[in-house]
C-alpha positions in Angstrom: 2.1 -18.0 23.7 2.9 -16.4 20.3 4.1 -17.9 17.1 7.6 -16.8 16.3 8.0 -18.5 13.0 7.0 -15.5 10.9 9.0 -12.3 11.1 7.3 -9.2 12.4 7.0 -6.6 9.5 4.5 -4.3 11.2 7.0 -1.5 11.3 7.4 -1.6 7.5 3.8 -2.0 6.6 2.3 1.0 4.9 -1.1 2.4 5.7 -3.2 5.0 4.0 -1.6 7.9 5.8 2.0 6.9 5.0 1.5 5.4 1.5 2.4 8.7 -0.2 5.4 9.2 2.1 6.6 5.7 1.2 6.1 6.5 -2.5 8.2 9.6 -2.2 11.0 7.7 -0.5 10.9 5.0 -3.1 11.0 7.2 -6.1 13.1 10.1 -5.0 15.9 8.2 -3.2 19.1 7.1 -5.0 21.5 8.6 -7.4 19.3 9.1 -10.5 18.8 12.6 -11.9 15.8 14.5 -10.5 14.0 14.3 -13.9 14.1 10.5 -13.9 12.9 10.4 -10.3 10.0 12.6 -11.2 9.1 10.6 -14.3 9.1 7.3 -12.3 6.9 8.9 -9.6 4.5 10.3 -12.3 4.2 6.9 -13.9 3.5 5.2 -10.6 1.0 7.8 -9.3 -0.5 9.8 -12.2 -3.4 11.3 -10.2 -1.2 12.5 -7.4 1.2 14.0 -9.9 -1.6 15.8 -11.7 -2.8 17.2 -8.4 0.8 18.5 -7.6 1.0 20.1 -11.0 -2.4 21.7 -10.6 -1.5 23.1 -7.2 1.8 24.5 -8.5 0.0 26.1 -11.5 -2.5 27.8 -9.2 0.3 29.0 -6.9 2.2 30.4 -9.9 -0.9 32.2 -11.2 -1.6 33.7 -7.8 1.9 35.0 -7.5 1.7 36.6 -11.0 -1.8 38.0 -10.5 -0.8 41.1 -8.6 2.0 42.2 -11.0 1.5 44.8 -13.7 
């Protein structure tokens, strides 16, 4: 017999694999401008934002490396 007094929230619980996805949904949904969404995400997750900026910088340098 199960206890039905507490609602089941297992579907909305976040684990390590979906935490970043949940953060993206939380910060990038809504009607705010994209810059405000990015600022709120950077404040909430500074290390993840730094990693994204680093990867983007490396990708930009690699695309410009072959040009003369």
